VOVEXLUM-994390 format. One record per residue: residue in three letters; x, y, z of N, C-alpha, C, O in turn. Coordinates in pm, whole numbers, plus 50000, padded with zeros to 5 digits. Last residue first. Layout:
BEGIN
+-----+--------+---------+-------+---------+----------+-------+--------+---------+-------+--------+---------+-------+
: res : n.east : n.north :  n.up : ca.east : ca.north : ca.up : c.east : c.north :  c.up : o.east : o.north :  o.up :
+-----+--------+---------+-------+---------+----------+-------+--------+---------+-------+--------+---------+-------+
: ALA :      X :       Y :     Z :       X :        Y :     Z :      X :       Y :     Z :      X :       Y :     Z :
...
+-----+--------+---------+-------+---------+----------+-------+--------+---------+-------+--------+---------+-------+
// end
This chain:
BEGIN
+-----+--------+---------+-------+---------+----------+-------+--------+---------+-------+--------+---------+-------+
: res : n.east : n.north :  n.up : ca.east : ca.north : ca.up : c.east : c.north :  c.up : o.east : o.north :  o.up :
+-----+--------+---------+-------+---------+----------+-------+--------+---------+-------+--------+---------+-------+
: GLU :  46987 :   46277 : 28709 :   47026 :    46421 : 28614 :  46935 :   46401 : 28504 :  46930 :   46483 : 28412 :
: ALA :  46829 :   46188 : 29018 :   46826 :    46205 : 28893 :  46843 :   46317 : 28779 :  46767 :   46410 : 28752 :
: HIS :  46821 :   46134 : 29346 :   46900 :    46223 : 29212 :  46909 :   46221 : 29102 :  47019 :   46259 : 29062 :
: GLU :  46598 :   45859 : 29426 :   46698 :    45917 : 29348 :  46764 :   46005 : 29307 :  46796 :   45975 : 29192 :
: ARG :  46380 :   45867 : 29699 :   46449 :    45916 : 29585 :  46589 :   45972 : 29591 :  46659 :   46047 : 29660 :
: VAL :  46299 :   45641 : 29989 :   46388 :    45737 : 29931 :  46485 :   45759 : 29741 :  46583 :   45707 : 29689 :
: GLU :  46006 :   45680 : 30148 :   46075 :    45622 : 30055 :  46194 :   45722 : 29950 :  46182 :   45820 : 29877 :
: ILE :  45782 :   45618 : 30385 :   45928 :    45688 : 30374 :  45946 :   45573 : 30263 :  45923 :   45452 : 30264 :
: THR :  45465 :   45605 : 30535 :   45518 :    45534 : 30494 :  45626 :   45649 : 30382 :  45575 :   45738 : 30315 :
: VAL :  45233 :   45603 : 30825 :   45411 :    45692 : 30764 :  45490 :   45626 : 30684 :  45592 :   45579 : 30735 :
: ALA :  44953 :   45652 : 30940 :   45004 :    45533 : 30873 :  45193 :   45677 : 30817 :  45217 :   45795 : 30792 :
: PHE :  44778 :   45711 : 31230 :   44730 :    45679 : 31049 :  44924 :   45615 : 31065 :  44987 :   45562 : 31157 :
: ALA :  44543 :   45719 : 31538 :   44601 :    45625 : 31386 :  44646 :   45707 : 31255 :  44562 :   45762 : 31183 :
: TYR :  44468 :   45931 : 31771 :   44529 :    45925 : 31664 :  44565 :   45804 : 31549 :  44639 :   45849 : 31462 :
: PHE :  44236 :   45870 : 32059 :   44415 :    45826 : 32018 :  44356 :   45905 : 31834 :  44240 :   45922 : 31795 :
: GLY :  44007 :   45962 : 32150 :   44014 :    45850 : 32244 :  44235 :   45887 : 32189 :  44328 :   45915 : 32265 :
: ASP :  43858 :   46036 : 31931 :   43863 :    45868 : 31973 :  43885 :   45842 : 32056 :  43839 :   45738 : 32105 :
: ARG :  43821 :   46263 : 32024 :   43679 :    46243 : 31941 :  43700 :   46085 : 32024 :  43634 :   46030 : 32111 :
: GLU :  44050 :   46405 : 32072 :   43954 :    46442 : 32187 :  43806 :   46397 : 32133 :  43701 :   46452 : 32166 :
: ILE :  44165 :   46237 : 31838 :   44275 :    46194 : 31933 :  44155 :   46253 : 32065 :  44147 :   46177 : 32161 :
: ARG :  44098 :   46468 : 31657 :   44144 :    46302 : 31658 :  44125 :   46203 : 31761 :  44067 :   46095 : 31748 :
: GLY :  44224 :   46703 : 31721 :   44052 :    46716 : 31653 :  44052 :   46565 : 31747 :  44019 :   46551 : 31864 :
: LYS :  44502 :   46635 : 31786 :   44390 :    46703 : 31879 :  44253 :   46678 : 31841 :  44171 :   46635 : 31922 :
: ALA :  44602 :   46569 : 31516 :   44583 :    46440 : 31671 :  44543 :   46522 : 31739 :  44527 :   46444 : 31833 :
: GLU :  44564 :   46805 : 31361 :   44503 :    46676 : 31346 :  44466 :   46525 : 31457 :  44379 :   46439 : 31471 :
: ASP :  44752 :   46958 : 31472 :   44638 :    47005 : 31537 :  44523 :   46858 : 31485 :  44428 :   46818 : 31553 :
: ALA :  44990 :   46760 : 31442 :   44920 :    46786 : 31606 :  44773 :   46843 : 31543 :  44675 :   46772 : 31565 :
: ASP :  45065 :   46562 : 31227 :   45013 :    46708 : 31210 :  44915 :   46702 : 31322 :  44800 :   46659 : 31317 :
: PHE :  45349 :   46399 : 31110 :   45259 :    46473 : 31224 :  45196 :   46586 : 31207 :  45248 :   46693 : 31177 :
: ALA :  45493 :   46418 : 30842 :   45459 :    46351 : 30851 :  45342 :   46294 : 31046 :  45290 :   46186 : 31076 :
: ILE :  45670 :   46655 : 30946 :   45750 :    46558 : 30849 :  45633 :   46415 : 30972 :  45653 :   46358 : 31079 :
: ARG :  45615 :   46926 : 31145 :   45703 :    46819 : 31119 :  45662 :   46762 : 31007 :  45594 :   46844 : 30946 :
: PRO :  45606 :   47246 : 31272 :   45604 :    47134 : 31170 :  45628 :   47050 : 31184 :  45706 :   47055 : 31279 :
: ARG :  45505 :   47331 : 31544 :   45616 :    47365 : 31482 :  45606 :   47252 : 31393 :  45594 :   47145 : 31453 :
: ASP :  45294 :   47414 : 31812 :   45269 :    47468 : 31618 :  45381 :   47425 : 31506 :  45368 :   47468 : 31391 :
: ASP :  45306 :   47149 : 31998 :   45326 :    47279 : 32061 :  45278 :   47259 : 31778 :  45258 :   47178 : 31687 :
: ASP :  45376 :   46929 : 32201 :   45205 :    47029 : 32123 :  45279 :   47171 : 32168 :  45301 :   47245 : 32264 :
: ALA :  45622 :   46715 : 32147 :   45588 :    46842 : 32229 :  45460 :   46858 : 32160 :  45441 :   46794 : 32057 :
: ILE :  45626 :   46364 : 32139 :   45637 :    46503 : 32031 :  45619 :   46587 : 32063 :  45531 :   46610 : 31980 :
: ARG :  45847 :   46075 : 32273 :   45788 :    46191 : 32218 :  45764 :   46314 : 32146 :  45858 :   46374 : 32093 :
: THR :  45819 :   45711 : 32019 :   45900 :    45868 : 32115 :  45787 :   45941 : 32130 :  45679 :   45929 : 32072 :
: MET :  45805 :   45481 : 32117 :   45855 :    45443 : 32038 :  45998 :   45654 : 32034 :  46115 :   45693 : 32040 :
: PHE :  45642 :   45143 : 32222 :   45667 :    45279 : 32248 :  45781 :   45334 : 32154 :  45856 :   45249 : 32107 :
: ALA :  45480 :   44999 : 32001 :   45580 :    45022 : 32071 :  45605 :   45130 : 32086 :  45602 :   45218 : 32000 :
: LEU :  45204 :   44737 : 31894 :   45225 :    44891 : 31975 :  45390 :   44916 : 32044 :  45417 :   44846 : 32142 :
: ASN :  45054 :   44479 : 32045 :   45086 :    44518 : 31926 :  45212 :   44613 : 31903 :  45322 :   44558 : 31892 :
: GLY :  45018 :   44395 : 32315 :   45146 :    44357 : 32243 :  45199 :   44422 : 32143 :  45319 :   44440 : 32120 :
: SER :  44956 :   44771 : 32477 :   44949 :    44673 : 32396 :  45021 :   44611 : 32367 :  45131 :   44666 : 32359 :
: GLU :  44980 :   44939 : 32714 :   44980 :    44804 : 32743 :  44976 :   44760 : 32615 :  45010 :   44644 : 32634 :
: ARG :  44947 :   45197 : 32542 :   45025 :    45108 : 32677 :  45062 :   45045 : 32665 :  45173 :   45037 : 32613 :
: ILE :  44627 :   45164 : 32425 :   44723 :    45132 : 32374 :  44878 :   45127 : 32482 :  44916 :   45010 : 32487 :
: GLY :  44499 :   45089 : 32732 :   44525 :    45023 : 32627 :  44590 :   45019 : 32552 :  44650 :   44913 : 32540 :
: ARG :  44509 :   45403 : 32813 :   44659 :    45293 : 32928 :  44668 :   45129 : 32800 :  44772 :   45069 : 32775 :
: ALA :  44355 :   45559 : 32631 :   44530 :    45548 : 32641 :  44574 :   45439 : 32690 :  44663 :   45373 : 32636 :
: ASN :  44092 :   45439 : 32651 :   44258 :    45434 : 32579 :  44344 :   45408 : 32586 :  44413 :   45308 : 32568 :
: GLU :  44076 :   45482 : 32992 :   44098 :    45350 : 32942 :  44127 :   45323 : 32774 :  44176 :   45215 : 32743 :
: GLY :  44341 :   45814 : 32999 :   44217 :    45733 : 32982 :  44197 :   45564 : 32946 :  44287 :   45510 : 32882 :
: MET :  44513 :   45954 : 33081 :   44498 :    45824 : 33233 :  44436 :   45741 : 33179 :  44427 :   45626 : 33221 :
: ASP :  44715 :   46138 : 32910 :   44593 :    46072 : 32929 :  44617 :   45947 : 32949 :  44687 :   45862 : 32894 :
: ASP :  44926 :   46306 : 32936 :   44837 :    46312 : 32985 :  44777 :   46276 : 33092 :  44762 :   46300 : 33212 :
: ALA :  45000 :   46265 : 32586 :   45110 :    46233 : 32794 :  45054 :   46178 : 32860 :  45067 :   46058 : 32885 :
: ARG :  44797 :   46134 : 32409 :   44828 :    46221 : 32477 :  44918 :   46178 : 32597 :  44906 :   46085 : 32676 :
: ILE :  44920 :   45968 : 32110 :   44751 :    45962 : 32233 :  44876 :   46037 : 32322 :  44997 :   46017 : 32315 :
: ALA :  44903 :   45787 : 31830 :   44965 :    45887 : 31907 :  44818 :   45895 : 32031 :  44700 :   45858 : 32039 :
: VAL :  45062 :   45569 : 31630 :   44976 :    45554 : 31714 :  45007 :   45632 : 31804 :  45105 :   45607 : 31875 :
: TYR :  45126 :   45408 : 31315 :   45159 :    45436 : 31473 :  45057 :   45537 : 31531 :  44969 :   45578 : 31456 :
: HIS :  45238 :   45190 : 31074 :   45094 :    45250 : 31094 :  45166 :   45250 : 31246 :  45231 :   45159 : 31296 :
: HIS :  45479 :   45053 : 30908 :   45430 :    45216 : 30801 :  45338 :   45232 : 30944 :  45362 :   45352 : 30962 :
: ARG :  45572 :   44819 : 30989 :   45659 :    44936 : 31050 :  45627 :   45103 : 30995 :  45686 :   45209 : 31012 :
: ASN :  45367 :   44669 : 31123 :   45291 :    44716 : 31002 :  45418 :   44817 : 31025 :  45382 :   44917 : 31087 :
: GLN :  45387 :   44525 : 31369 :   45339 :    44452 : 31239 :  45334 :   44541 : 31127 :  45295 :   44489 : 31022 :
: ARG :  45413 :   44717 : 31560 :   45454 :    44550 : 31619 :  45484 :   44524 : 31417 :  45594 :   44511 : 31363 :
: SER :  45316 :   45054 : 31469 :   45298 :    44916 : 31533 :  45372 :   44768 : 31494 :  45369 :   44729 : 31378 :
: ARG :  45465 :   45255 : 31776 :   45420 :    45186 : 31628 :  45406 :   45093 : 31637 :  45437 :   45019 : 31730 :
: TYR :  45334 :   45552 : 31934 :   45408 :    45419 : 31902 :  45365 :   45380 : 31749 :  45292 :   45424 : 31660 :
: ILE :  45420 :   45872 : 32114 :   45355 :    45771 : 31931 :  45421 :   45692 : 31998 :  45513 :   45707 : 32078 :
: GLU :  45278 :   46124 : 32301 :   45365 :    45966 : 32269 :  45379 :   45909 : 32170 :  45261 :   45904 : 32134 :
: PHE :  45294 :   46416 : 32294 :   45194 :    46273 : 32225 :  45354 :   46237 : 32263 :  45468 :   46283 : 32259 :
: MET :  45186 :   46728 : 32541 :   45338 :    46614 : 32497 :  45211 :   46530 : 32416 :  45090 :   46543 : 32437 :
+-----+--------+---------+-------+---------+----------+-------+--------+---------+-------+--------+---------+-------+
// end
């Protein structure tokens, strides 16, 4: 299970940590005044828009967290 936090300063920036991580990096993210808890995402292989669980696992293992950006743009149907 991942916990997803959203930047309070930039609505496109997010940080993911493992829900069971009680280490210093995870604690810092949870307590940060710059981030707000947004949601939890299951640790499975289901595809998701804007979140790659495999990439997150590797980055969290290496860095203690996974920072990523999401930009959603509304597209109008063109005829």
